[in-house]
C-alpha positions as CSV (number, residue, x, y, z in Angstrom):
1,X,106.4,6.1,-4.6
2,X,106.7,6.3,-0.8
3,X,108.0,9.1,1.4
4,X,111.5,8.8,2.8
5,X,113.1,10.8,5.7
6,X,116.5,11.4,4.1
7,X,118.1,10.5,0.8
8,X,121.6,11.0,-0.5
9,X,122.7,11.7,-4.1
10,X,123.0,8.0,-4.9
11,X,119.7,7.2,-3.3
12,X,118.0,10.0,-5.3
13,X,119.5,8.7,-8.6
14,X,118.4,5.2,-7.8
15,X,114.9,6.5,-7.0
16,X,114.7,8.3,-10.3
17,X,115.8,5.1,-12.2
18,X,113.3,3.0,-10.2
19,X,110.5,5.5,-10.9
20,X,111.3,5.6,-14.6
21,X,111.2,1.8,-14.8
22,X,107.9,1.8,-13.0
23,X,106.4,4.4,-15.3
24,X,107.7,2.4,-18.3
25,X,105.9,-0.7,-17.0
26,X,102.8,1.3,-16.3
27,X,102.8,2.8,-19.8
28,X,103.3,-0.6,-21.4
29,X,100.3,-1.9,-19.5
30,X,98.1,0.8,-21.0
31,X,98.9,-0.2,-24.6
32,X,96.6,-3.2,-24.5
33,X,93.5,-1.5,-23.0
34,X,90.4,-1.6,-25.2
35,X,87.5,-1.0,-22.8
36,X,86.6,1.0,-19.6
37,X,86.8,-2.0,-17.3
38,X,90.3,-2.8,-18.3
39,X,91.2,0.9,-18.0
40,X,89.9,1.1,-14.5
41,X,91.9,-2.1,-13.5
42,X,95.1,-0.7,-15.0
43,X,94.7,2.7,-13.3
44,X,94.2,1.0,-10.0
45,X,97.3,-1.2,-10.6
46,X,99.4,1.8,-11.5
47,X,98.4,3.7,-8.4
48,X,99.3,0.8,-6.2
49,X,102.6,0.4,-8.0
50,X,103.6,4.1,-8.0
51,X,102.1,5.6,-4.8
52,X,101.3,5.0,-1.2
53,X,97.7,6.4,-1.3
54,X,95.0,6.1,1.3
55,X,92.1,7.4,-0.8
56,X,91.9,7.7,-4.6
57,X,89.3,8.0,-7.3
58,X,89.2,8.4,-11.1
59,X,86.2,10.2,-12.6
60,X,85.6,9.8,-16.3
61,X,83.0,11.6,-18.4
62,X,80.1,9.4,-19.4
63,X,79.2,10.6,-22.9
64,X,75.8,8.8,-23.0
65,X,74.7,10.0,-19.5
66,X,76.4,13.4,-19.6
67,X,77.8,13.1,-16.1
68,X,81.0,12.2,-14.3
69,X,81.3,8.5,-13.6
70,X,83.5,7.2,-10.7
71,X,85.2,4.4,-12.5
72,X,87.6,3.4,-9.7
73,X,87.6,4.3,-6.0
74,X,90.1,3.2,-3.3
75,X,89.4,3.5,0.4
76,X,85.6,4.3,0.1
77,X,82.7,2.3,1.3
78,X,80.0,1.5,-1.2
79,X,77.7,4.2,0.3
80,X,80.6,6.7,0.2
81,X,81.4,5.8,-3.4
82,X,77.8,6.3,-4.6
83,X,77.7,9.7,-2.7
84,X,81.0,10.8,-4.2
85,X,79.7,10.0,-7.8
86,X,76.4,11.7,-7.2
87,X,77.9,14.9,-5.9
88,X,81.0,14.9,-8.1
89,X,79.8,17.7,-10.5
90,X,79.1,20.1,-7.7
91,X,82.3,19.5,-5.7
92,X,86.0,19.5,-6.5
93,X,86.0,16.9,-9.3
94,X,83.4,19.0,-11.3
95,X,85.3,22.2,-10.7
96,X,88.6,20.7,-11.9
97,X,86.8,19.1,-14.9
98,X,85.3,22.4,-16.0
99,X,88.4,24.6,-15.4
100,X,91.1,22.0,-16.4
101,X,93.2,23.4,-13.4
102,X,95.1,21.2,-10.9
103,X,93.7,21.5,-7.4
104,X,96.4,20.9,-4.8
105,X,95.9,21.6,-1.0
106,X,98.9,20.3,1.1
107,X,97.0,21.0,4.4
108,X,93.2,21.5,4.4
109,X,93.2,23.2,7.8
110,X,95.9,25.7,6.8
111,X,94.6,26.5,3.3
112,X,94.7,30.3,2.9
113,X,92.0,30.2,0.2
114,X,89.6,28.2,2.4
115,X,88.8,25.7,-0.4
116,X,87.7,23.0,2.0
117,X,84.3,21.4,1.4
118,X,82.3,19.6,4.1
119,X,81.8,15.9,3.5
120,X,79.6,13.1,4.8
121,X,82.5,10.6,4.8
122,X,83.6,8.9,8.0
123,X,87.2,10.1,7.8
124,X,88.8,13.6,7.9
125,X,90.8,14.7,4.9
126,X,94.0,16.8,5.6
127,X,95.5,16.9,2.1
128,X,94.0,16.8,-1.4
129,X,95.2,16.5,-5.0
130,X,92.9,16.7,-8.0
131,X,94.2,16.8,-11.6
132,X,92.2,17.0,-14.9
133,X,92.4,14.2,-17.5
134,X,92.7,16.1,-20.8
135,X,93.2,15.0,-24.4
136,X,93.3,17.3,-27.4
137,X,92.1,20.2,-25.2
138,X,89.0,18.3,-24.2
139,X,88.2,17.4,-20.6
140,X,87.7,13.7,-20.2
141,X,87.9,13.1,-16.5
142,X,89.6,13.9,-13.2
143,X,92.1,12.0,-10.9
144,X,91.5,12.6,-7.2
145,X,93.9,11.7,-4.3
146,X,93.3,12.4,-0.6
147,X,95.0,11.6,2.7
148,X,94.3,12.0,6.4
149,X,97.9,13.3,6.9
150,X,98.8,16.9,6.2
151,X,101.6,17.5,3.5
152,X,101.3,14.0,2.3
153,X,101.6,14.8,-1.4
154,X,104.9,16.0,-2.8
155,X,105.9,17.5,-6.1
156,X,106.9,13.9,-7.1
157,X,103.2,12.9,-6.6
158,X,102.1,15.8,-8.8
159,X,104.5,14.8,-11.6
160,X,103.6,11.1,-11.4
161,X,99.8,11.9,-11.3
162,X,100.3,14.3,-14.3
163,X,101.9,11.4,-16.2
164,X,99.0,9.1,-15.4
165,X,96.4,11.8,-16.4
166,X,98.0,12.3,-19.8
167,X,98.3,8.5,-20.3
168,X,94.8,7.9,-19.2
169,X,93.5,10.7,-21.4
170,X,95.1,9.2,-24.5
171,X,93.8,5.8,-23.8
172,X,90.3,6.9,-22.8
173,X,90.1,9.0,-26.0
174,X,91.1,5.9,-28.0
175,X,88.4,3.9,-26.2
176,X,85.8,6.6,-26.9
177,X,86.8,6.8,-30.6
178,X,86.8,3.0,-30.9
179,X,83.3,2.9,-29.4
180,X,82.1,5.7,-31.6
181,X,83.4,3.9,-34.7
182,X,81.8,0.7,-33.5
183,X,78.4,2.4,-33.1
184,X,78.8,4.1,-36.4
185,X,79.6,0.8,-38.1
186,X,76.6,-0.8,-36.4
187,X,74.4,2.0,-37.6
188,X,75.8,1.7,-41.1
189,X,75.3,-2.0,-41.1
190,X,71.7,-1.6,-39.9
191,X,71.0,1.0,-42.5
192,X,72.5,-1.2,-45.2
193,X,70.4,-4.1,-44.1
194,X,67.2,-2.0,-44.1
195,X,68.1,-0.5,-47.5
196,X,68.8,-4.0,-48.9
197,X,65.4,-5.2,-47.5
198,X,63.7,-2.2,-49.2
199,X,65.4,-3.0,-52.5
200,X,64.3,-6.7,-52.1
201,X,60.8,-5.8,-51.2
202,X,59.8,-2.9,-53.4
203,X,59.3,-3.4,-57.2
204,X,62.5,-1.5,-58.1
205,X,66.0,-2.3,-59.2
206,X,69.2,-0.2,-59.0
207,X,72.2,-0.7,-61.2
208,X,75.5,1.1,-61.2
209,X,78.1,0.7,-64.0
210,X,81.6,2.0,-63.8
211,X,83.4,3.9,-66.6
212,X,84.4,0.6,-68.2
213,X,80.8,-0.6,-68.5
214,X,81.2,-3.1,-65.6
215,X,78.3,-3.7,-63.1
216,X,79.3,-2.7,-59.6
217,X,75.8,-2.8,-58.1
218,X,72.6,-4.7,-59.0
219,X,70.0,-4.8,-56.3
220,X,66.3,-5.0,-56.1
221,X,63.3,-7.3,-56.6
222,X,63.1,-6.4,-60.3
223,X,66.6,-7.8,-61.0
224,X,65.1,-11.3,-60.7
225,X,62.6,-10.4,-63.4
226,X,65.3,-9.3,-65.8
227,X,67.9,-12.0,-65.3
228,X,68.8,-15.0,-63.1
229,X,72.5,-14.6,-63.7
230,X,74.8,-12.6,-61.3
231,X,75.6,-9.2,-62.8
232,X,78.1,-7.6,-60.4
233,X,81.7,-7.8,-61.8
234,X,80.5,-8.5,-65.4
235,X,80.7,-6.2,-68.3
236,X,77.6,-5.0,-70.1
237,X,78.7,-6.8,-73.3
238,X,78.2,-10.2,-71.6
239,X,74.9,-9.5,-70.0
240,X,71.2,-9.6,-71.2
241,X,71.9,-11.7,-74.3
242,X,68.3,-12.9,-74.1
243,X,66.9,-9.3,-73.9
244,X,68.5,-7.1,-76.6
245,X,66.1,-4.3,-75.8
246,X,67.5,-4.1,-72.2
247,X,71.1,-4.2,-73.5
248,X,70.3,-1.3,-75.8
249,X,68.8,0.7,-72.9
250,X,71.9,0.1,-70.8
251,X,74.2,0.9,-73.7
252,X,72.4,4.2,-74.4
253,X,72.6,5.1,-70.7
254,X,76.3,4.2,-70.6
255,X,76.9,6.6,-73.5
256,X,75.9,9.4,-71.2
257,X,72.3,9.6,-72.6
258,X,69.8,10.5,-69.9
259,X,66.7,8.3,-70.1
260,X,63.2,8.4,-68.8
261,X,61.3,5.8,-70.8
262,X,58.9,2.9,-70.4
263,X,60.1,-0.5,-71.6
264,X,58.1,-3.8,-71.9
265,X,60.1,-6.9,-70.9
266,X,58.2,-10.1,-71.4
267,X,54.8,-9.3,-69.8
268,X,56.1,-6.6,-67.5
269,X,56.1,-2.8,-67.9
270,X,59.2,-1.0,-66.6
271,X,59.8,2.6,-66.1
272,X,63.5,3.3,-66.7
273,X,65.5,6.3,-65.4
274,X,69.2,6.6,-66.2
275,X,71.8,9.4,-65.5
276,X,75.6,9.7,-65.7
277,X,77.7,9.7,-62.6
278,X,80.0,12.5,-61.7
279,X,83.0,10.1,-61.3
280,X,82.2,8.3,-64.5
281,X,79.9,5.5,-65.3
282,X,76.1,5.4,-65.1
283,X,73.3,4.8,-62.6
284,X,70.1,3.1,-63.8
285,X,66.9,2.7,-61.8
286,X,64.0,0.6,-62.9
287,X,60.5,0.7,-61.5
288,X,58.0,-2.1,-62.2
289,X,54.8,-0.3,-63.0
290,X,52.9,-3.3,-64.4
291,X,50.3,-3.4,-61.7
292,X,49.9,0.4,-61.9
293,X,49.5,0.3,-65.7
294,X,47.0,-2.5,-65.5
295,X,45.0,-0.6,-62.9
296,X,45.0,2.5,-65.2
297,X,43.7,0.3,-68.0
298,X,41.0,-1.2,-65.8
299,X,40.1,2.3,-64.6
300,X,39.8,3.5,-68.2
301,X,37.6,0.5,-69.0
302,X,35.4,1.1,-66.0
303,X,35.1,4.8,-66.8
304,X,34.1,3.9,-70.3
305,X,31.4,1.6,-68.9
306,X,30.2,4.4,-66.6
307,X,30.0,6.8,-69.4
308,X,28.0,4.3,-71.5
309,X,25.7,3.6,-68.5
310,X,25.3,7.3,-67.9
311,X,24.3,7.9,-71.5
312,X,21.9,5.0,-71.4
313,X,20.4,6.4,-68.2
314,X,20.1,9.9,-69.7
315,X,18.4,8.4,-72.8
316,X,16.1,6.3,-70.7
317,X,15.1,9.3,-68.6
318,X,14.5,11.4,-71.7
319,X,12.4,8.6,-73.3
320,X,10.5,8.2,-70.0
321,X,9.8,11.9,-69.7
322,X,8.7,12.1,-73.3
323,X,6.4,9.1,-72.9
324,X,4.9,10.5,-69.7
325,X,4.3,13.8,-71.3
326,X,2.7,12.2,-74.3
327,X,0.5,9.9,-72.2
328,X,-0.5,12.7,-69.9
329,X,-1.6,14.8,-72.9
330,X,-3.5,11.9,-74.4
331,X,-5.3,11.1,-71.1
332,X,-6.2,14.7,-70.4
333,X,-8.5,15.0,-73.4
334,X,-11.0,12.2,-72.5
335,X,-10.8,13.2,-68.8
336,X,-11.9,16.7,-69.7
337,X,-14.8,15.2,-71.7
338,X,-15.8,13.0,-68.7
339,X,-15.8,16.1,-66.4
340,X,-17.8,18.1,-69.0
341,X,-20.4,15.5,-69.5
342,X,-20.6,14.9,-65.7
343,X,-21.2,18.6,-65.2
344,X,-23.9,18.6,-67.9
345,X,-25.7,15.6,-66.3
346,X,-25.5,17.3,-62.9
347,X,-27.0,20.5,-64.3
348,X,-29.8,18.6,-65.9
349,X,-30.5,16.9,-62.6
350,X,-30.3,20.2,-60.8
351,X,-32.9,21.6,-63.1
352,X,-35.4,18.9,-62.1
353,X,-36.9,18.2,-58.7
354,X,-34.9,15.0,-58.1
355,X,-31.8,15.1,-55.8
356,X,-28.3,14.8,-57.2
357,X,-27.3,11.1,-57.5
358,X,-24.1,10.1,-55.6
359,X,-22.7,8.4,-58.7
360,X,-22.5,11.7,-60.5
361,X,-20.5,13.2,-57.6
362,X,-18.2,10.2,-57.7
363,X,-17.6,10.7,-61.4
364,X,-16.6,14.3,-60.8
365,X,-14.4,13.6,-57.8
366,X,-12.6,10.7,-59.4
367,X,-12.1,12.6,-62.7
368,X,-10.8,15.7,-60.8
369,X,-8.4,13.6,-58.8
370,X,-7.1,11.7,-61.8
371,X,-6.7,15.0,-63.7
372,X,-4.6,16.4,-60.7
373,X,-2.4,13.3,-60.8
374,X,-1.9,13.6,-64.6
375,X,-1.1,17.3,-64.2
376,X,1.5,16.5,-61.6
377,X,3.1,13.7,-63.7
378,X,3.1,16.1,-66.7
379,X,4.8,18.8,-64.7
380,X,7.5,16.6,-63.2
381,X,8.2,15.2,-66.7
382,X,8.6,18.7,-68.1
383,X,10.9,19.6,-65.3
384,X,13.1,16.5,-65.7
385,X,13.2,17.0,-69.5
386,X,14.3,20.6,-69.0
387,X,11.2,21.9,-70.8
388,X,9.7,23.8,-67.9
389,X,9.9,27.5,-68.6
390,X,9.0,30.5,-66.4
391,X,6.9,33.5,-67.4
392,X,8.0,36.4,-65.2
393,X,5.5,39.2,-64.6
394,X,4.6,41.9,-62.0
395,X,2.2,40.4,-59.4
396,X,0.2,41.7,-56.5
397,X,1.2,39.6,-53.4
398,X,-2.2,40.3,-51.7
399,X,-4.2,39.1,-54.8
400,X,-2.0,36.0,-55.1
401,X,-2.6,35.1,-51.5
402,X,-6.3,35.6,-51.8
403,X,-6.4,33.2,-54.8
404,X,-4.4,30.6,-52.9
405,X,-6.8,30.8,-49.9
406,X,-9.8,30.2,-52.3
407,X,-8.1,27.1,-53.7
408,X,-7.3,25.4,-50.4
409,X,-10.6,26.4,-48.7
410,X,-12.5,23.2,-49.5
411,X,-9.8,21.0,-48.1
412,X,-9.5,23.2,-45.0
413,X,-13.2,23.1,-44.3
414,X,-13.4,19.3,-44.9
415,X,-10.7,18.6,-42.3
416,X,-12.1,21.2,-39.8
417,X,-8.9,23.3,-39.7
418,X,-8.4,27.0,-39.1
419,X,-6.2,29.2,-41.3
420,X,-4.1,32.1,-40.1
421,X,-2.2,34.6,-42.3
422,X,0.6,36.8,-40.9
423,X,2.2,39.4,-43.2
424,X,5.2,41.3,-41.7
425,X,6.4,43.0,-44.9
426,X,5.2,46.1,-46.7
427,X,6.1,44.5,-50.1
428,X,3.1,44.0,-52.3
429,X,4.4,44.2,-55.9
430,X,6.7,41.3,-56.8
431,X,8.2,40.2,-60.1
432,X,7.9,36.4,-60.5
433,X,6.1,33.6,-62.3
434,X,2.5,33.7,-60.9
435,X,1.6,30.2,-61.8
436,X,4.7,28.7,-60.3
437,X,4.5,30.7,-57.1
438,X,0.8,29.9,-56.7
439,X,1.6,26.2,-57.3
440,X,4.3,26.3,-54.5
441,X,1.9,27.8,-51.9
442,X,-1.1,25.7,-52.9
443,X,1.0,22.5,-52.6
444,X,2.5,23.5,-49.2
445,X,-0.8,24.7,-47.7
446,X,-2.7,21.8,-49.3
447,X,-0.2,19.3,-47.7
448,X,-0.5,21.1,-44.3
449,X,-4.3,20.9,-44.3
450,X,-4.3,17.3,-45.7
451,X,-2.2,16.0,-42.8
452,X,-3.9,18.2,-40.1
453,X,-7.3,17.4,-38.6
454,X,-9.1,20.0,-36.4
455,X,-5.9,22.0,-36.1
456,X,-4.4,25.2,-37.4
457,X,-2.3,26.1,-40.4
458,X,-0.4,29.4,-40.4
459,X,1.1,31.1,-43.4
460,X,3.7,33.8,-42.6
461,X,5.0,36.2,-45.2
462,X,8.2,38.2,-44.3
463,X,11.3,39.6,-45.9
464,X,15.0,39.3,-45.3
465,X,18.2,40.6,-46.8
466,X,21.1,38.4,-48.1
467,X,24.3,39.2,-49.9
468,X,22.5,38.5,-53.2
469,X,19.7,41.0,-52.4
470,X,16.3,41.2,-50.7
471,X,14.4,37.9,-50.2
472,X,10.7,37.1,-49.7
473,X,10.2,34.4,-47.0
474,X,7.0,32.2,-46.9
475,X,6.6,30.0,-43.8
476,X,3.9,27.3,-43.6
477,X,3.4,26.0,-40.1
478,X,0.8,23.2,-39.2
479,X,-0.2,21.2,-36.1
480,X,-0.6,18.0,-38.0
481,X,0.9,14.5,-37.7
482,X,4.6,15.6,-38.3
483,X,7.5,13.6,-39.5
484,X,10.6,11.9,-38.1
485,X,14.2,12.5,-39.5
486,X,14.1,9.5,-41.8
487,X,10.8,10.7,-43.3
488,X,12.1,14.2,-43.8
489,X,15.1,12.9,-45.7
490,X,13.0,11.5,-48.5
491,X,9.9,13.8,-48.8
492,X,11.4,15.7,-51.8
493,X,12.1,12.5,-53.8
494,X,9.8,11.9,-56.7
495,X,6.9,9.4,-56.2
496,X,7.8,9.2,-52.5
497,X,5.7,10.0,-49.4
498,X,6.9,10.3,-45.8
499,X,5.3,7.0,-45.0
500,X,3.9,4.4,-47.5
501,X,0.7,4.2,-45.4
502,X,-0.1,7.8,-46.1
503,X,-0.7,6.9,-49.8
504,X,-3.5,4.6,-48.7
505,X,-4.9,6.9,-46.1
506,X,-4.4,10.4,-47.7
507,X,-4.0,9.6,-51.4
508,X,-1.6,11.3,-53.9
509,X,1.4,10.3,-55.9
510,X,4.1,11.8,-53.8
511,X,5.0,14.4,-56.5
512,X,3.6,17.5,-54.9
513,X,6.7,18.3,-52.7
514,X,9.1,17.2,-55.5
515,X,7.4,19.7,-57.9
516,X,7.4,22.3,-55.2
517,X,11.2,21.9,-54.6
518,X,12.0,22.0,-58.3
519,X,9.9,25.2,-58.8
520,X,11.5,26.9,-55.9
521,X,14.9,26.2,-57.4
522,X,13.7,27.4,-60.8
523,X,12.8,30.7,-59.2
524,X,16.3,30.9,-57.6
525,X,15.3,30.1,-54.1
526,X,15.6,27.3,-51.5
527,X,13.3,25.3,-49.3
528,X,13.8,23.7,-45.9
529,X,11.7,21.7,-43.5
530,X,11.6,20.9,-39.8
531,X,9.2,18.6,-38.2
532,X,8.3,16.7,-35.0
533,X,6.1,13.6,-35.0
534,X,2.7,14.4,-33.3
535,X,3.5,18.1,-33.1
536,X,3.5,19.4,-36.7
537,X,5.7,20.5,-39.6
538,X,7.3,23.8,-40.7
539,X,8.2,24.5,-44.3
540,X,10.3,27.7,-45.2
541,X,10.6,28.9,-48.7
542,X,13.0,31.8,-49.5
543,X,12.7,33.5,-52.9
544,X,14.5,36.4,-54.4
545,X,12.3,39.4,-55.2
546,X,13.9,39.4,-58.7
547,X,14.3,35.7,-59.9
548,X,17.2,35.0,-62.3
549,X,16.6,35.0,-66.0
């Protein structure tokens, strides 16, 4: 379509016929387009065929990037083409794309609306024509034409460009729809492959029967367990001839009977779920739970063994406690006799002029130590057997502390230690088991003096209030050998001392702190310890003023 200076009626008719033929050829060329590259080439060919254009460009909307893409450009350098695409949204192409309005300026310098935009291009534009590419009311792109001559574009240009825009819009919409369908099909194929992989991997099977009882789907790893024959396309009556129980299940499901049962097939256990389909027919899903079932059976067996082992351990503990209680009782009687006779002998010797023999003192010391060990063993046995009972009574705190001090005085003096008592409470009358409380304090103070040489042991008595009521706090602090974290972790275990060497050096069975902890708990309290090797230890006992029944 080129400009002419003068045309007569015959020339005008010939031009119209020629234009119609050209448009028909252009339209036929668009029918074979199936991608963007082909569309760009066809648009370029159509523009060359229909118009004498200096500068042209077709901008199409890139769905993935969300921007206008300059598919074809004529008369632009590579730098100018890149700049035009980068700034398209903010310039005339973007405005036409958003408003779907044709932008036609015959002469830029004489534009009453002053719509000219500055440009970095090397040429000066005098006339512009931009037209939207629309399909179904949706903007798909923009055609842009430009010339260095004023009044270069005519109404014929506008009509021809409008035809190209509509044609391009239809073709580009088809390309987009075809690509969307292709991507959807790819996604569906990928999902189908993943689903098939899942069915072939997991211990399940999915069956679908139509209304006539014909298998339309049979997928899953469990299918191979049930049969090696293909099922799809076959009727239920011809399948599972070797497994009547399966055929019965499928028959019941096909009769619209909802199922949720377990079925044994050979050596496998299957969980079967069946439900009727809305359009007729049945869906049956099977889950191979053989491993799960065997694990449950093994777990039940192990639980039975654990119960049996626990019962044996409880029986052994009870027998041990009863044995220790009996033996302790039997040993106590002769030991008391030994101590009694040793005391008599010592008194006889004291009455004379001769000095007390060392052997008599050894008898007393050894017998007393052995009696203490037996008493500890008897007490821990009673506690473990659940036979330790409390006798609650009203006590004088001051009298109790005085008696405790008398008990630990020999050990304190023997090790050259100092005792310090700090009482920060006005409470004197308490309701507790006097023997148990005295045993707790004697054990803690005795331990403190035993592991301290030429040092100081402090007993602090205070009170505090908790949610459960007022509490009495006994704190025993020494400057002895101390303990590390590993030793602290095991000091309350029966027959255990912080360090095996302490048994040889300091003596004892390791039951003192165990008994102390159990008695504290029996009185409804708690005990804690902190210690630093070489610095000393600190035991804190918190007891309620009114122990539980």
